[in-house]
Every structure is written in C-alpha cells, then in structure tokens.
One Martini backbone bead per residue (centre of mass of N, CA, C, O) as a GRO file, in nm:
protein
  110
    1MET     BB    1   0.063   0.060   0.026
    2ASP     BB    2   0.231   0.227  -0.199
    3VAL     BB    3   0.233   0.504  -0.417
    4LYS     BB    4   0.502   0.419  -0.571
    5PHE     BB    5   0.365   0.123  -0.674
    6ASN     BB    6   0.086   0.202  -0.721
    7PRO     BB    7  -0.165   0.342  -0.928
    8LEU     BB    8  -0.181   0.616  -0.753
    9LYS     BB    9   0.069   0.762  -0.885
   10TYR     BB   10  -0.120   0.904  -1.118
   11VAL     BB   11  -0.194   1.088  -0.896
   12ALA     BB   12  -0.106   1.414  -0.846
   13ASP     BB   13  -0.252   1.440  -0.575
   14PRO     BB   14  -0.160   1.382  -0.248
   15SER     BB   15  -0.439   1.407  -0.103
   16LEU     BB   16  -0.579   1.194  -0.277
   17GLN     BB   17  -0.403   0.964  -0.218
   18SER     BB   18  -0.458   0.963   0.090
   19TYR     BB   19  -0.753   0.926   0.080
   20PHE     BB   20  -0.760   0.648  -0.074
   21MET     BB   21  -0.580   0.501   0.134
   22LEU     BB   22  -0.769   0.542   0.373
   23VAL     BB   23  -1.016   0.398   0.261
   24LEU     BB   24  -0.876   0.128   0.208
   25PHE     BB   25  -0.789   0.083   0.500
   26THR     BB   26  -1.066   0.072   0.623
   27ILE     BB   27  -1.188  -0.155   0.469
   28TRP     BB   28  -0.971  -0.364   0.552
   29SER     BB   29  -1.011  -0.341   0.858
   30VAL     BB   30  -1.302  -0.432   0.869
   31ALA     BB   31  -1.265  -0.700   0.731
   32PHE     BB   32  -1.056  -0.818   0.943
   33GLY     BB   33  -1.241  -0.784   1.186
   34PHE     BB   34  -1.462  -0.983   1.097
   35ILE     BB   35  -1.273  -1.225   1.064
   36ALA     BB   36  -1.170  -1.235   1.351
   37THR     BB   37  -1.435  -1.259   1.495
   38TYR     BB   38  -1.510  -1.528   1.373
   39HIS     BB   39  -1.237  -1.698   1.451
   40LEU     BB   40  -1.278  -1.641   1.774
   41GLY     BB   41  -1.595  -1.722   1.838
   42TRP     BB   42  -1.812  -1.486   1.875
   43LEU     BB   43  -1.959  -1.646   1.658
   44GLY     BB   44  -2.184  -1.832   1.535
   45TYR     BB   45  -2.260  -2.070   1.320
   46SER     BB   46  -2.353  -1.972   0.987
   47THR     BB   47  -2.443  -1.907   0.672
   48VAL     BB   48  -2.467  -1.602   0.682
   49THR     BB   49  -2.194  -1.551   0.813
   50SER     BB   50  -2.023  -1.684   0.594
   51VAL     BB   51  -2.107  -1.489   0.370
   52VAL     BB   52  -2.014  -1.230   0.499
   53VAL     BB   53  -1.716  -1.309   0.534
   54HIS     BB   54  -1.666  -1.345   0.229
   55LEU     BB   55  -1.750  -1.053   0.152
   56THR     BB   56  -1.526  -0.910   0.327
   57VAL     BB   57  -1.316  -1.004   0.111
   58LEU     BB   58  -1.426  -0.938  -0.175
   59ILE     BB   59  -1.505  -0.639  -0.174
   60PRO     BB   60  -1.224  -0.506  -0.119
   61ILE     BB   61  -1.093  -0.622  -0.368
   62LEU     BB   62  -1.279  -0.480  -0.576
   63VAL     BB   63  -1.238  -0.190  -0.484
   64THR     BB   64  -0.921  -0.185  -0.521
   65ASN     BB   65  -0.921  -0.267  -0.816
   66ALA     BB   66  -1.093  -0.030  -0.925
   67VAL     BB   67  -0.910   0.203  -0.830
   68PHE     BB   68  -0.649   0.111  -0.972
   69VAL     BB   69  -0.753   0.089  -1.261
   70ASP     BB   70  -0.860   0.380  -1.284
   71ALA     BB   71  -0.590   0.520  -1.231
   72GLU     BB   72  -0.426   0.383  -1.460
   73ARG     BB   73  -0.608   0.441  -1.713
   74ASP     BB   74  -0.648   0.775  -1.676
   75GLY     BB   75  -0.475   0.905  -1.481
   76GLU     BB   76  -0.539   1.256  -1.487
   77GLN     BB   77  -0.818   1.289  -1.622
   78TRP     BB   78  -1.018   1.223  -1.385
   79LEU     BB   79  -0.919   1.463  -1.204
   80LYS     BB   80  -1.004   1.689  -1.392
   81GLU     BB   81  -1.304   1.605  -1.407
   82TRP     BB   82  -1.359   1.621  -1.099
   83ASN     BB   83  -1.280   1.921  -1.058
   84GLU     BB   84  -1.497   2.034  -1.256
   85GLU     BB   85  -1.739   1.918  -1.113
   86ARG     BB   86  -1.694   2.044  -0.836
   87SER     BB   87  -1.706   2.344  -0.930
   88ARG     BB   88  -1.990   2.331  -1.043
   89TYR     BB   89  -2.121   2.246  -0.774
   90ARG     BB   90  -2.034   2.502  -0.610
   91VAL     BB   91  -2.183   2.707  -0.783
   92PHE     BB   92  -2.464   2.589  -0.735
   93THR     BB   93  -2.467   2.595  -0.417
   94ASN     BB   94  -2.404   2.908  -0.390
   95ARG     BB   95  -2.682   2.996  -0.517
   96LEU     BB   96  -2.871   2.859  -0.293
   97LYS     BB   97  -2.755   3.059  -0.088
   98ALA     BB   98  -2.919   3.307   0.092
   99LYS     BB   99  -2.698   3.395   0.322
  100ASN     BB  100  -2.501   3.544   0.106
  101LEU     BB  101  -2.704   3.750   0.081
  102VAL     BB  102  -2.694   4.114   0.075
  103ARG     BB  103  -2.868   4.384   0.187
  104TRP     BB  104  -2.890   4.725   0.111
  105ASN     BB  105  -2.951   4.978   0.338
  106GLN     BB  106  -2.975   5.308   0.269
  107ASN     BB  107  -3.112   5.446   0.516
  108SER     BB  108  -2.901   5.326   0.747
  109GLU     BB  109  -2.609   5.349   0.572
  110ALA     BB  110  -2.602   5.654   0.434
   0.00000   0.00000   0.00000
C-alpha cells in the first residue's frame, strides 16, 4: 500500500492519494476485523455469517482493484474531470445559499 508502487501514483494530487489510501485502509481494516471476530469464535456458525465473512473479503478486493484500475487507466484525466465537476457543483450550491446574499439598506447605512 505504497503510492510509489501502486497505480495511485498516477494521481497527481498527494492529498487525493492520501484520501484514497485512507479509504482503502479503512475498508480492509473493517474486513479483517470481521474475519478476526468470526475466527475467534465470538459468533456462532451460521450460513448467513459465513456468506457475510466471505463477502468481507471479496468486496474490499473488488473495490481496491476498481480504484487501482481506474487510476492506472485514466492517469490524470479523471482527476481533471472530477475537479471540473466539483467546481461546477460548488457554483451551483453557492447560488442556492440565500444567506450569502446581503441586502444593502440605503436608509440606515447611507
């Protein structure tokens, strides 16, 4: 999980690299926590529990693979598109905020 060696090295922004690594770390920590809880015998055996435990292994693998493949495939292009989309969203949300509008009362302030 070092950005010098994994496909997140193609993300130019170090803060986004750190964010994605933190998200992946959290996903894997939760997954291994579930697995450890199951193997320590804190849960009774059931088919549903077995399915959940197997999914806690498979889902983080799929998410990690998707993030790495996307970062490697698009390079910096997806980051540029994401920043443009985020800036358009900020413009839209700032227009909706009525508290940013200030009316000038000429009678009291003039």
